[in-house]
N, C-alpha and C positions, 0 to 999 in steps of 0.2 A: 313301237313308239315313234320311230323315225319315218313312218310311212309317208306322212304329209310332206316332210322335208325332202325325202328321197324322190317323191313323185314329181318335184319341180326340177326341170333341167337347169343347168347353169344359164342357158340362154334365156329361159323364162324369168329366172330370178333377176338377171342383170338388166332385162329390157323393160320390165314393168315398174311403174312408180310404186314406191313403198312408203308406209308410215312407220317411223322409227322413234323409239324412246331410247335415250342414251343414259346409262348409269355409269358414272365416272368418279374417280378420285382426284381429278383435275391436276395430274402431273403434266409435265411439258409435252410428253408424247400423246397424252390424252387430248390436249388442246390442239395439237396438229391434226389428230384424227377427226376432231369435231370441226375444225376449219375445212378439212377436206369434204366432209359431208355437207356442210353449209354451202359449199361451192357447187354442189350437184343439183341440177334442176329435177332429177328423177327421185330425189329423196325429200320427204317432208318430215322434218324433226318436230315431233309433237310436244316433247317435254324433255328436260334434263333433270336427272336426280343425282344428288351428291352422296358418295360413300366415303367413310373414313378410310384414308389410305395415305397417299403421298402428301397431298395438301390437307390441312385441317378443314373440316367440313364448312365452317362459315367463311373462311378465307377462300376456299375453292369455289364456293357458291358465288362470292363477289366477283371472282375472276371470270367465271363463266358468264355472268351478267355483262361484264365489260366486253368479252369476246362477242357476245350476241349483239351488243351495241355497235361494235365495229362492223358487224355483218348487216346491220340494219334490220335485225330480227328481234324486235321488242315484243313480238307476239308469242315467243316461246317461253313458257313458265319454267322456273327453276325451283326444285324442291330439295330440302336438306334432310339427310339421314342422321342417324345417331352418331355420336362422337367416339364410340368405343365398339370393339368387336362384340359379337354375341357372347363369346366366352374368351377368357384369357386377357392378356394385356399386350400382345405382340404389336409392334409398330415399326414403321420405316425409321431409319436413322434421323435424328433430330435436324441435322444440317440439310439433308435432302428435303425434309418437310419445310424448313424455313425458306429454301429456294423456291419450292412449289407455291408457298403462300405469297411470297413477295415478288416473284418473277423479275429479278433484276435484269436490266438490259432489254426488256420488252416494253413496248409502248402500246397502251390500250386506253381508249377513252373512258371517262367516268360513266358509270351506269346511271340511267335516268329513271330507274324503277326499282322496286323492292323484290326480295325473295318471297316465295309463296309461304303462307302460314302453315298449311297442312304438312305433316311429316311425309318424307319420301315413301316409306313403306305403306302408309295409309293411302296415298295417291295411287301407288302401283296396284295395290290389292283391289281398290275400287275400279280403276281404269281397266284392268285386265279381265274383269268379270264380264265386260261387254263383248260377247261373242259376235255381235253383229258388226263390230269394228275391229277386226284382227290387226295386230300390230307386231312389229319385229322389235327385238330388244338387243342393244349392243352394250355389253358389260365390259368396262375397261379397268376396273379396280377390284378390290375385295367385294365379295358377293353378299354383304350384309343386308342391304336393302331388299334384294331379291328373296333371300331366305326369309326375312320377316314377312314380306308380302305373301310368299307361298305358304307360310305357316298360318297366316290370317285366313287365307282363302286357298286351300290346297288345289282346288280344281283349276285355278287360273293358269298354272304352269303349262298345262296341256292345250290351253287356248291360244298360246303364242304361235305366231306364224313361224318364227324361228328365234332362237336365242344364241347370238354369237358372243363368245367369251374369249377375251385374251387372258390366258393364265395357264399355269401348270407346266410341267416338264415330264413328258411321258417316257421317252427312250433316250433322253439326254440328261446330264446333271442339272441341278437347280442353279439359281443365281443369287442366293443369299450372300455369298462371299465375294461377289463381284466388286472390284475396286478396293477390297481389303478394309472397308469401313465397318462392316458388321461382323463380329467374331462369333462363329458358330460351328458346331460339328455337323450340322444338318446340311448335307450336300445334295439332297434330293428335291427340295422344295423350291418353288417359284414364289416371288414376293406376294402377288395378289392373293394366292390361296393360303400362303403361310400366315398372313395377318389375321384371317378369320376362317380357319379350317372347318369350324362347326357350320358356318354359313355355306361353305362350299359343299360339305357333305349333304346338306339339305337340298341344295340346288341340283346336284348331280343325281339325287335319288327321287327327284320331283316328277319325272316323266316329261319334262320340257324337251322340245326338239332342239337339242344343243348342237351347235357347230363350234368346236373348240379350236382356238389358234394358240398353241403352246410354244414354248421356247424351241421345240423341235423345228418349227416352221420359221419363227422370227429370226433365228440364228442364221438362216439361209438368205436373209435380206439385210445386209449391212447398210448403214447410212455412212457414206464415205465423203471425202472432201470434194470429189467431183460433183456429187449430188448437191452438197451445200453451195458450191460455187455456181452451179446451174440455177439454183433458186435465187441466190443473191443477185445474179446478173440478169435473170429473166423475169423476176417478179414484177407484175404490173398492176395487180389488184391489191386492195387492202389485206385480204386474207392470205394471199401468196406472200406479201411482204411480212406479214405476221409470222408465218411459218418459217421464213428465212431468218427472222430475228430470233425465234425460239431456238432453232438449230445453232445459230451463231453463238449463243450463250454456252453451248456444249462443244465448242470448236475443238478443244484439246482432247476430249474423249473421242470425238470423231476422228481426229488426226491419229490417235493411238489405236484406232480400230475397235473401240469398246462400245460403239453406239449402233443399235439395231432398230429396225422399223417395227417396234413392238405393237403399240396400239394403232398406228396408221395401217399396218398390214391387216389387222382385224377389221378395220373400217373398209378397206378395199375388198376384203373377202366377203363382207356383207353384201356389197353391190355386185361383185363378180367372183364367185367361189373358184373360178378357174385359175385364180392367182396362186392357189395352193393345191396340194394333192391330199384329199380327204379319205379317211378309211374308217369304217364303223368299228368302234372299240368299246368294250365294257370297262368303265373306270370307277374307282372308288377313291375318296380323299381321306388320308390318314389324319387322325388327331392325336396320335401317340406323341408324347413329348420329344422323343428322339428323332422323329421324322414328321413333325407337324407340317401339314400342308402338302405332303407327298402325293403325287398323282399316281395311283397304283393301277396297273393294267391287269384286269382279271381274265383268266382263261376259262373257256367253256361257259361263259355267261352271255346273256343277251346284251347287245351293244346298247349303251345309253347316250352315245355321242358320236358325231362325225368328227374325226380328229385330223387336223392338218399335220402330217409328218414331214412335209417338205413344202417349199414355196419357190416361186420363180421370181428372182430379183428383177429381171429385165421387164417382165410384165407389170410387176408392182410399180416400178419407176415410170413406165409409160402411162399407166392409168393415173397415178398420183400427180405427176407433172401436168398432164393434159387437163385434168380436172381443175388444177390451179391456174390454168391459162398459160402454161409454159410448154411450147412445142419443141 
């Protein structure tokens, strides 16, 4: 299943221009990842689809339009997904969602255009059937839109050039209890897969060429005060200043050592997989109530994902800052 992905060396992937669709739940770290990719001339973002997760879908879609306005990219369409998971009613904490919806402390221009009318899953299913125009997909939130698209057209998963997912916790604990906001006995799950485990199960069994960036890797790439200060002092472009603003709103979490490069690391891994150490692993997503969203490593099974178990913070910072014009 991973033959096509494995056949490409990191140098090949990093040096050729690629067409990318971004599926996002428009959290603050998602927006930084998107700003990073918007700053790269070797990446053509074809579309953005919104999943239900940190931001509510409609609010997140409006914020993405405003970010694209800032970048001068009014050509990129934005599609909305459903407002609920495929099953269950799991959701991020209400206060986190309010902050993602409203983006206090962040300045963005008003959007001058509208969201697309077609649902995200419909767009994805139709677009991915075009085998003559292969595309890469970066998934930064719950996997609802992808699962719906793959269910509509099962063959499209294997037509992807690669599917990079930020999510899961393979050999480290989950993050549902981080910050003490959400009370749960589930210590194994990561938020993106917890919110819609049924969707995650569908995606991981789809045959898509998955490159997974879980907490195992993101926890090796902290965002500290030195990085924030570098961004604040060195940002010269609108997108770099935007990233500095976004991080500044989480200054206290950064100061306390609770902030990591979750989605930005996945975006960097898409353009340069050498930022992390990947290993082929067979994974299954649990939907049992006691461990909903757990990323289970299966033994003696054929690998269905290349999984980042480690990452290099120094390489991440160098690529991330250089792309944003900060030497």
